[in-house]
N, C-alpha and C positions, 0 to 999 in steps of 0.2 A: 518547592522541593528542588534541589540541584538536579541538573541534567544527568549527573553521574550516578544518582541514586533513585532513578525512576522505578516505580513498581510495575512490573510486567504482569499482565493478565492474560490468560487463555481460556476460551471455552472448552469445557470438558465433554460436552455432549449437546446435541439437539435432537428433538423428537422427529420421527418420521412424519408426523402431521404437518410440523412446520416445515420441513423440507419440501413436502408435496405442495403446500399452499403458496410458499415463497417462489416456486418455480413453475406454477401452472402456466403462465403466458410464456415464459421464456423456453421451457422444455416441451410445451404442447402435449404434455402427457395426461393421461386419465387413469383413474383408479379402477381396477378390474373387479375388486371385491370390497367396495365402499370404503369405510374407515377402519376396516379391521387392521390391527397393528399399528395404528396411529400413534398410540402411546409409547411405542418401543423407541429406544434411544439409538442414534447414530453417534458412535464414539471415534471414529477414525475418518480422516479426510480422504483416504485412498479408496479406490474402487477395486472390485475383484470380479474376474470372469471364472465361473466355477466348473470348466470343462472337465478337469481331471477329477473333482469331487463327484460329478455326475457319473463318471466312469467307475467310480468306487474307490479312488485313492484320496483319502481325507487326512494323511499325516501332517501335511503342510497347508491345510485348508484354513484360509483367513476368514472365518465366518462372520467376524464382527464388522465387516465392511459391507457396503451396499453391493448386492450381487447383480451383475449384468448378463443377461441372456441374449446374446447376438445371434447372428445366423449360424454360426458354428454350433452353439449349444442347442438351438432349436432344431437344426437339421439332425443332429446327433440323436435327440430324443425321438424325433419323427421316424428314424429308421429302426426304432425299437417297437416291439409290441406293446400294447397298452399295459399289460401287467409289468413288463420290464420298465416302462416309463415311470409307472407308479413307484416301483422299487428304487429307481435312481432318484426320483424327486423326494422320497422319503429319506434317502441318504442325506440330502441337504437339510431337510426339516428336523432332523434329530439335533441340530445345532440351533443356538439362539441368534437367528438371522435378523438383521434390522429390516430389510425389505428386498425385493426382487423387481428388477425393471427389464422389461422385453423390449428390444429396440427393433427398428427397421419395420415397425407396423405388424410384427409377426403375431399370430394367434396362439392361444394357449388352450389345451384340452380342458373342457369343463371339469373332468375328473381331477386334473392337477390343480386347477383354480379351487375347487371345493376343498382340496387337501390343504392348500395354503390358508384358506379361510378358517378351516377347523383348527389349525395350529397358530392362528392369530398372526399371520405374516402378511403384510401388504404386497400386493402385486400390481405394478403399474406398466402401462404400454405407452410408448412413444413412437411417432413416425420418423424420428431422426435416426440416421444411420449410426452404428455403434461409435465410430471414431468422433463424429461431431458431438454426440450425446456425451461422451466421456469427457471431451473438452470442455463443454459448458458446465456440466455438474462438477467437475473437478475444480473448475475456477470458483464456482460458488462455495464449495466446501473448503477450499483453501482460504477463502476470505473469512468464513465462519470460524475456522480454527486457527487463524493466524494470531501470532502474539501481538498484544495491543497495550498501549500505555497513555496516560493523560499527562500532558505538558502544559504548564502554566506559562503562556506566552501569547504572541500575535503572529499569525501566519499569513503571508502575503504573496501573491504572484506578482513578482517584479520582473518586467520584460520576458516573461515566460519562465522564470526561474523561481522555484519555491523557497522563499526565505523565511526561516523561523526566527523571530525576534524573542530573545529570552532575557532574563535579568530579574533582579528583585522586584517585589511588589511595589508600585508607585514610582519606578524609576522613569517611566514615560513611554512604555512599549505601545500602548494604545494611541497615544498622541502621535507618535511616529507612524503608525499604521494609518491613522486617519489622514494625515498629510499626504502619505503615499497614495491613498485612495483618490484624494482630492486632485492629485497629479495625474490620475488616469490608470493607476494600477488596481489590482482586484484583491479584495478581502476573501481569504478562505475561512478563517476563524479567529476569534479573539477571546482572550481570557483562558478558555480550555480548549486546547487542541488535541484531539484524539489522533494519536499516531499509530498506524498499523504496519507491520512488516509483511510485505508481500514477496514471496519467493525467498531467495537467500540474500539479496542485497538492495532491495528496493523498499523505501519507507513512503507510505502515503499518509497525508494529513487531511483532516476534516474537522468540522465543527461538531458539538454535541447536538443531540435532537432538540434540546431546550433552548440553548443559547443561540444555535444557528449563526445569522449574521447580525446580531445585536452587538454594540459596543458600548462599554461603559467609559465615559470620560468624566474624571473626578471634577466636581464642580459644576458639571452640566447634567450628568445622569446617563441614562440609556438612549442610545441612537440606533435606529434601524437603518443600517447602510443601504439596504436595497431600495428602501422608500425615499431615502434622501437623495441618493446619488444614481439610482437606476439599476436595471438588471445587469448592465455591463460592468458594474462595480464589484460584482462578486463571483465566486465560483465555489462549487460544492466540495471539491476535492482537488489535491494537487500533490505531486511528488515533492517530498522534503529533500532539497538539495544542498542548502546552506543553513548553518546556524550562526546567527549574529548575536552575541551576548553583550547587552548593554551593561556598563558598570561606571561608577563614579571614577573620575580622574584621580590617580594616586601618583604622587611625585616620584616616589621610590619604586614604582612598579615597573616591571620589564615588559614593554610593548614591542611588537615587531615593527622594525622601521623599513625594511626593504622588501619583505614578503617572500624572501627565499626560504625561510623556515616555516613550512606549511604545518598547520596544526589541524587535528581532527578530534572528534569526540564520538564516542560509541553510544548509539541509541538503538536499544533493542538488538545489540549485537552487530549493528551496521555502522561503519565509519563514515562520518559526515564532516565535510570541512568546517572548521570552527573559527570564527573570528571574534576576538575580545575587542570590543570597541569602546574606549574610554569617551565619556561625555562630560561637558561642562557648559555653563550658560554661554549662549552665543554661537555654539558649534552647530553647524547645519547637518544634523544627523540624517535627515531624509535623503539630501543629495548624496552623502556618503554610501547610504545603503543602496541607492541606485547604481553608484559606481561600482560597488562591490558586486552586484549582480551582473553588470556588464563585463567586469573583469573576469568573472567566473565564465561567462559566455566565450570570452577570448581564449581562455585556457582550454575550454572544451573543444575549441576549433584549433588548437595547436599553438596558440601564441601566448607566451608568459611574459609580461612586462618586466618582471624582476630579473628573470634569466636574460631577457634582452639587453637590459641595463648593465648587468653584470659582464656580459660579453663585450659590450661597447667600452666599459671602463677598463677591462683587460687590454683591448686593443689600443685604447688611448694611452695607457701606461707604456705599452711596448713602442708606440710611435714617439712618445716623449723621450724615451730612452735613446732613441736615434737622433735627438736633437730638433725634432720638429715642433712648431708652435701649436698651441691649442686651437687657434683659428688661423688659417693660412693667409687669406686675403679677403678684405672687405668689399672688393669691386668698387663701384662708384655709388653706393647707396649710403648717403650720409644723413639720413632722417633721424 
């Protein structure tokens, strides 16, 4: 499938049970009422602190988010009488909440816990302070609900730059990737690359659970890169920073000659530098991909070879217009 027509997918929901089990070690939380409410769905990656809702204002209550009880919410409830606490808690439970998380190791009244269990709402407790907990859980939910697409290609870490090799089936992407691995670079994924948009402008690439670091070489078959080249030859994920599209040389095609006209391609709404690389028998594509990665590094640190050459050319033209020779003096080196 052409890169311009990639199919974007997004998760619509995850269950509370999955959310809890996937983060038991990371968030060090525990369930206060067993598996009550584990079948409920989390449909929003954002979190909510229901301070105003506990006080009775529910006009703008985003109840479909994970609800966070920090020190503010807990202390507000504690200054109420038990009957008032129950009334405030029932105000929340009239809505279809995914779950409630109590942070900072705060305790919950048994009466409130029984009310949550009765309404089939999970209540979790974590020792993490609220800010730290929100950071970790938001990162997880952002990943779960992030837009994702599958790209047919090979993804390599070349000198620390994530290079996605694209092109038609059979053009030689895997062979180039294998040559790069043999030269000391690291394979992230081959054949199917799962690309996920993190935040607003970051693309992360990884292999699928089935393919991992296996590579198909036509005429040879499947090769396990980690077993053949060792653990240093692979990595599990990498930021996608360059797209190099391999295509057959076409005599009448318009290829960039100077590099002044930078091209990009939109993947999941993120603009990525896009290089169309014509290939033909005898062309050392592997070395060219290495140079593309190093040139990208130079640009990242503020040096653009095309702009530097253009500036030198302009200066040379100005000097020639003054009657100066291209080379002033050869000194005494006659080799």
